[in-house]
Biotite code that builds the C-alpha atoms (Angstrom):
import biotite.structure as struc

atoms = struc.array([
    struc.Atom([-0.138, 0.056, -0.082], chain_id="A", res_id=1, res_name="UNK", atom_name="CA", element="C"),
    struc.Atom([1.096, 3.410, -1.032], chain_id="A", res_id=2, res_name="UNK", atom_name="CA", element="C"),
    struc.Atom([0.835, 6.449, 1.168], chain_id="A", res_id=3, res_name="UNK", atom_name="CA", element="C"),
    struc.Atom([1.197, 10.185, -0.537], chain_id="A", res_id=4, res_name="UNK", atom_name="CA", element="C"),
    struc.Atom([0.905, 13.304, 1.385], chain_id="A", res_id=5, res_name="UNK", atom_name="CA", element="C"),
    struc.Atom([0.645, 16.622, -0.794], chain_id="A", res_id=6, res_name="UNK", atom_name="CA", element="C"),
    struc.Atom([0.294, 20.315, 0.243], chain_id="A", res_id=7, res_name="UNK", atom_name="CA", element="C"),
    struc.Atom([-1.251, 22.351, -2.463], chain_id="A", res_id=8, res_name="UNK", atom_name="CA", element="C"),
    struc.Atom([-0.225, 25.961, -2.109], chain_id="A", res_id=9, res_name="UNK", atom_name="CA", element="C"),
    struc.Atom([0.692, 24.593, 1.636], chain_id="A", res_id=10, res_name="UNK", atom_name="CA", element="C"),
    struc.Atom([4.251, 23.360, 3.520], chain_id="A", res_id=11, res_name="UNK", atom_name="CA", element="C"),
    struc.Atom([3.663, 19.649, 4.757], chain_id="A", res_id=12, res_name="UNK", atom_name="CA", element="C"),
    struc.Atom([5.590, 19.369, 7.633], chain_id="A", res_id=13, res_name="UNK", atom_name="CA", element="C"),
    struc.Atom([7.476, 16.494, 8.810], chain_id="A", res_id=14, res_name="UNK", atom_name="CA", element="C"),
    struc.Atom([5.336, 16.020, 11.605], chain_id="A", res_id=15, res_name="UNK", atom_name="CA", element="C"),
    struc.Atom([1.978, 16.288, 9.756], chain_id="A", res_id=16, res_name="UNK", atom_name="CA", element="C"),
    struc.Atom([2.985, 14.374, 7.721], chain_id="A", res_id=17, res_name="UNK", atom_name="CA", element="C"),
    struc.Atom([4.694, 11.062, 10.317], chain_id="A", res_id=18, res_name="UNK", atom_name="CA", element="C"),
    struc.Atom([0.569, 11.926, 11.624], chain_id="A", res_id=19, res_name="UNK", atom_name="CA", element="C"),
    struc.Atom([-0.954, 11.743, 8.282], chain_id="A", res_id=20, res_name="UNK", atom_name="CA", element="C"),
    struc.Atom([0.642, 8.582, 6.974], chain_id="A", res_id=21, res_name="UNK", atom_name="CA", element="C"),
    struc.Atom([0.364, 6.972, 10.792], chain_id="A", res_id=22, res_name="UNK", atom_name="CA", element="C"),
    struc.Atom([-3.744, 7.699, 10.424], chain_id="A", res_id=23, res_name="UNK", atom_name="CA", element="C"),
    struc.Atom([-3.658, 5.997, 6.913], chain_id="A", res_id=24, res_name="UNK", atom_name="CA", element="C"),
    struc.Atom([-2.049, 3.231, 7.787], chain_id="A", res_id=25, res_name="UNK", atom_name="CA", element="C"),
    struc.Atom([-4.733, 2.317, 10.905], chain_id="A", res_id=26, res_name="UNK", atom_name="CA", element="C"),
    struc.Atom([-6.797, 2.123, 7.544], chain_id="A", res_id=27, res_name="UNK", atom_name="CA", element="C"),
    struc.Atom([-5.884, -1.396, 6.244], chain_id="A", res_id=28, res_name="UNK", atom_name="CA", element="C"),
    struc.Atom([-7.384, -2.423, 9.278], chain_id="A", res_id=29, res_name="UNK", atom_name="CA", element="C"),
    struc.Atom([-10.735, -2.112, 8.040], chain_id="A", res_id=30, res_name="UNK", atom_name="CA", element="C"),
    struc.Atom([-10.370, -2.784, 4.675], chain_id="A", res_id=31, res_name="UNK", atom_name="CA", element="C"),
    struc.Atom([-7.517, -5.337, 3.244], chain_id="A", res_id=32, res_name="UNK", atom_name="CA", element="C"),
    struc.Atom([-7.920, -4.481, -0.344], chain_id="A", res_id=33, res_name="UNK", atom_name="CA", element="C"),
    struc.Atom([-6.451, -1.062, 0.139], chain_id="A", res_id=34, res_name="UNK", atom_name="CA", element="C"),
    struc.Atom([-4.057, -0.081, -2.980], chain_id="A", res_id=35, res_name="UNK", atom_name="CA", element="C"),
    struc.Atom([-3.016, 3.544, -2.639], chain_id="A", res_id=36, res_name="UNK", atom_name="CA", element="C"),
    struc.Atom([-3.845, 6.367, 0.132], chain_id="A", res_id=37, res_name="UNK", atom_name="CA", element="C"),
    struc.Atom([-3.737, 10.124, -1.226], chain_id="A", res_id=38, res_name="UNK", atom_name="CA", element="C"),
    struc.Atom([-3.523, 12.673, 1.179], chain_id="A", res_id=39, res_name="UNK", atom_name="CA", element="C"),
    struc.Atom([-4.304, 16.349, -0.105], chain_id="A", res_id=40, res_name="UNK", atom_name="CA", element="C"),
    struc.Atom([-3.656, 19.688, 2.152], chain_id="A", res_id=41, res_name="UNK", atom_name="CA", element="C"),
    struc.Atom([-4.415, 22.601, 1.156], chain_id="A", res_id=42, res_name="UNK", atom_name="CA", element="C"),
    struc.Atom([-5.154, 25.982, 2.883], chain_id="A", res_id=43, res_name="UNK", atom_name="CA", element="C"),
    struc.Atom([-8.143, 28.018, 2.048], chain_id="A", res_id=44, res_name="UNK", atom_name="CA", element="C"),
    struc.Atom([-8.426, 31.676, 4.336], chain_id="A", res_id=45, res_name="UNK", atom_name="CA", element="C"),
    struc.Atom([-8.247, 30.389, 7.665], chain_id="A", res_id=46, res_name="UNK", atom_name="CA", element="C"),
    struc.Atom([-9.616, 26.998, 7.474], chain_id="A", res_id=47, res_name="UNK", atom_name="CA", element="C"),
    struc.Atom([-7.374, 23.640, 6.716], chain_id="A", res_id=48, res_name="UNK", atom_name="CA", element="C"),
    struc.Atom([-8.716, 21.712, 3.238], chain_id="A", res_id=49, res_name="UNK", atom_name="CA", element="C"),
    struc.Atom([-7.776, 17.922, 3.950], chain_id="A", res_id=50, res_name="UNK", atom_name="CA", element="C"),
    struc.Atom([-8.632, 14.911, 1.386], chain_id="A", res_id=51, res_name="UNK", atom_name="CA", element="C"),
    struc.Atom([-8.266, 11.458, 1.300], chain_id="A", res_id=52, res_name="UNK", atom_name="CA", element="C"),
    struc.Atom([-8.627, 9.699, -1.582], chain_id="A", res_id=53, res_name="UNK", atom_name="CA", element="C"),
    struc.Atom([-8.384, 5.705, -0.713], chain_id="A", res_id=54, res_name="UNK", atom_name="CA", element="C"),
    struc.Atom([-7.976, 3.561, -3.867], chain_id="A", res_id=55, res_name="UNK", atom_name="CA", element="C"),
    struc.Atom([-9.199, 0.054, -3.360], chain_id="A", res_id=56, res_name="UNK", atom_name="CA", element="C"),
    struc.Atom([-9.215, -3.130, -5.157], chain_id="A", res_id=57, res_name="UNK", atom_name="CA", element="C"),
    struc.Atom([-12.621, -2.981, -6.185], chain_id="A", res_id=58, res_name="UNK", atom_name="CA", element="C"),
    struc.Atom([-14.995, -0.485, -7.387], chain_id="A", res_id=59, res_name="UNK", atom_name="CA", element="C"),
    struc.Atom([-14.863, 3.215, -7.410], chain_id="A", res_id=60, res_name="UNK", atom_name="CA", element="C"),
    struc.Atom([-12.369, 5.006, -5.486], chain_id="A", res_id=61, res_name="UNK", atom_name="CA", element="C"),
    struc.Atom([-13.363, 6.494, -1.626], chain_id="A", res_id=62, res_name="UNK", atom_name="CA", element="C"),
    struc.Atom([-13.096, 10.227, -1.278], chain_id="A", res_id=63, res_name="UNK", atom_name="CA", element="C"),
    struc.Atom([-13.258, 12.249, 2.214], chain_id="A", res_id=64, res_name="UNK", atom_name="CA", element="C"),
    struc.Atom([-13.199, 15.760, 2.039], chain_id="A", res_id=65, res_name="UNK", atom_name="CA", element="C"),
    struc.Atom([-13.196, 17.690, 5.472], chain_id="A", res_id=66, res_name="UNK", atom_name="CA", element="C"),
    struc.Atom([-12.023, 21.416, 6.329], chain_id="A", res_id=67, res_name="UNK", atom_name="CA", element="C"),
    struc.Atom([-11.202, 22.801, 10.209], chain_id="A", res_id=68, res_name="UNK", atom_name="CA", element="C"),
    struc.Atom([-9.212, 25.226, 11.270], chain_id="A", res_id=69, res_name="UNK", atom_name="CA", element="C"),
    struc.Atom([-6.804, 23.119, 12.505], chain_id="A", res_id=70, res_name="UNK", atom_name="CA", element="C"),
    struc.Atom([-4.903, 20.787, 10.115], chain_id="A", res_id=71, res_name="UNK", atom_name="CA", element="C"),
    struc.Atom([-4.355, 17.596, 12.695], chain_id="A", res_id=72, res_name="UNK", atom_name="CA", element="C"),
    struc.Atom([-8.289, 17.884, 13.241], chain_id="A", res_id=73, res_name="UNK", atom_name="CA", element="C"),
    struc.Atom([-9.075, 18.057, 9.696], chain_id="A", res_id=74, res_name="UNK", atom_name="CA", element="C"),
    struc.Atom([-6.932, 14.923, 9.130], chain_id="A", res_id=75, res_name="UNK", atom_name="CA", element="C"),
    struc.Atom([-8.751, 13.456, 11.962], chain_id="A", res_id=76, res_name="UNK", atom_name="CA", element="C"),
    struc.Atom([-12.014, 13.571, 10.548], chain_id="A", res_id=77, res_name="UNK", atom_name="CA", element="C"),
    struc.Atom([-11.277, 12.512, 7.609], chain_id="A", res_id=78, res_name="UNK", atom_name="CA", element="C"),
    struc.Atom([-9.715, 9.555, 8.254], chain_id="A", res_id=79, res_name="UNK", atom_name="CA", element="C"),
    struc.Atom([-12.910, 8.863, 10.595], chain_id="A", res_id=80, res_name="UNK", atom_name="CA", element="C"),
    struc.Atom([-15.252, 9.535, 7.508], chain_id="A", res_id=81, res_name="UNK", atom_name="CA", element="C"),
    struc.Atom([-12.927, 7.242, 5.515], chain_id="A", res_id=82, res_name="UNK", atom_name="CA", element="C"),
    struc.Atom([-12.963, 4.527, 7.870], chain_id="A", res_id=83, res_name="UNK", atom_name="CA", element="C"),
    struc.Atom([-17.108, 4.504, 7.548], chain_id="A", res_id=84, res_name="UNK", atom_name="CA", element="C"),
    struc.Atom([-17.141, 4.459, 4.097], chain_id="A", res_id=85, res_name="UNK", atom_name="CA", element="C"),
    struc.Atom([-14.661, 1.989, 4.350], chain_id="A", res_id=86, res_name="UNK", atom_name="CA", element="C"),
    struc.Atom([-16.582, -0.548, 6.971], chain_id="A", res_id=87, res_name="UNK", atom_name="CA", element="C"),
    struc.Atom([-19.704, 0.483, 4.882], chain_id="A", res_id=88, res_name="UNK", atom_name="CA", element="C"),
    struc.Atom([-18.090, -0.578, 1.417], chain_id="A", res_id=89, res_name="UNK", atom_name="CA", element="C"),
    struc.Atom([-17.201, -4.077, 2.902], chain_id="A", res_id=90, res_name="UNK", atom_name="CA", element="C"),
    struc.Atom([-20.549, -4.788, 4.442], chain_id="A", res_id=91, res_name="UNK", atom_name="CA", element="C"),
    struc.Atom([-21.785, -4.404, 0.929], chain_id="A", res_id=92, res_name="UNK", atom_name="CA", element="C"),
    struc.Atom([-19.106, -6.899, -0.616], chain_id="A", res_id=93, res_name="UNK", atom_name="CA", element="C"),
    struc.Atom([-19.879, -9.511, 2.201], chain_id="A", res_id=94, res_name="UNK", atom_name="CA", element="C"),
    struc.Atom([-23.538, -9.062, 2.364], chain_id="A", res_id=95, res_name="UNK", atom_name="CA", element="C"),
    struc.Atom([-23.598, -9.889, -1.830], chain_id="A", res_id=96, res_name="UNK", atom_name="CA", element="C"),
    struc.Atom([-21.631, -12.930, -1.927], chain_id="A", res_id=97, res_name="UNK", atom_name="CA", element="C"),
    struc.Atom([-23.445, -16.271, -2.333], chain_id="A", res_id=98, res_name="UNK", atom_name="CA", element="C"),
    struc.Atom([-25.849, -17.353, 0.191], chain_id="A", res_id=99, res_name="UNK", atom_name="CA", element="C"),
    struc.Atom([-26.887, -20.709, 1.012], chain_id="A", res_id=100, res_name="UNK", atom_name="CA", element="C"),
    struc.Atom([-30.360, -21.257, -0.500], chain_id="A", res_id=101, res_name="UNK", atom_name="CA", element="C"),
    struc.Atom([-32.691, -23.051, 1.955], chain_id="A", res_id=102, res_name="UNK", atom_name="CA", element="C"),
    struc.Atom([-34.027, -26.312, 0.317], chain_id="A", res_id=103, res_name="UNK", atom_name="CA", element="C"),
    struc.Atom([-37.790, -26.442, -0.363], chain_id="A", res_id=104, res_name="UNK", atom_name="CA", element="C"),
    struc.Atom([-40.357, -28.897, 2.147], chain_id="A", res_id=105, res_name="UNK", atom_name="CA", element="C"),
    struc.Atom([-40.328, -32.135, 1.037], chain_id="A", res_id=106, res_name="UNK", atom_name="CA", element="C"),
    struc.Atom([-43.484, -32.221, -1.338], chain_id="A", res_id=107, res_name="UNK", atom_name="CA", element="C"),
    struc.Atom([-43.405, -36.146, -2.159], chain_id="A", res_id=108, res_name="UNK", atom_name="CA", element="C"),
    struc.Atom([-46.670, -37.327, -0.635], chain_id="A", res_id=109, res_name="UNK", atom_name="CA", element="C"),
    struc.Atom([-48.115, -34.081, -1.886], chain_id="A", res_id=110, res_name="UNK", atom_name="CA", element="C"),
    struc.Atom([-47.177, -35.063, -5.674], chain_id="A", res_id=111, res_name="UNK", atom_name="CA", element="C"),
    struc.Atom([-48.437, -39.103, -5.484], chain_id="A", res_id=112, res_name="UNK", atom_name="CA", element="C"),
    struc.Atom([-51.774, -37.602, -4.220], chain_id="A", res_id=113, res_name="UNK", atom_name="CA", element="C"),
    struc.Atom([-51.631, -35.559, -7.066], chain_id="A", res_id=114, res_name="UNK", atom_name="CA", element="C"),
    struc.Atom([-50.712, -38.206, -9.420], chain_id="A", res_id=115, res_name="UNK", atom_name="CA", element="C"),
    struc.Atom([-53.194, -40.205, -8.645], chain_id="A", res_id=116, res_name="UNK", atom_name="CA", element="C"),
    struc.Atom([-56.213, -37.427, -9.185], chain_id="A", res_id=117, res_name="UNK", atom_name="CA", element="C"),
    struc.Atom([-54.797, -37.237, -12.144], chain_id="A", res_id=118, res_name="UNK", atom_name="CA", element="C"),
    struc.Atom([-54.576, -40.802, -13.401], chain_id="A", res_id=119, res_name="UNK", atom_name="CA", element="C"),
    struc.Atom([-58.478, -41.395, -12.537], chain_id="A", res_id=120, res_name="UNK", atom_name="CA", element="C"),
])
């Protein structure tokens, strides 16, 4: 799994890179099919914008955007949002797998009676 952290018109400090990498690496606990995580950090006035783009092995990438005054709080909120998306995605995949089909009740006696009635 690759983790890429990019700052758009924003200097990403080493401490922020470490913190965001730590949060992103914890996401593999919830779904092991993560291929790539891209974290974009930018500044919009006094608010900091953080965007997580998580590429998974099945389906479209999962995207979470968060805006907050503190960049660390924005990373926390965005990682929580991606966590919820990943668990929902995993549940969706597991629920669509093949289900066991219950056998029908044994109606051999009813079939035998119907055959006798139709012969007469």
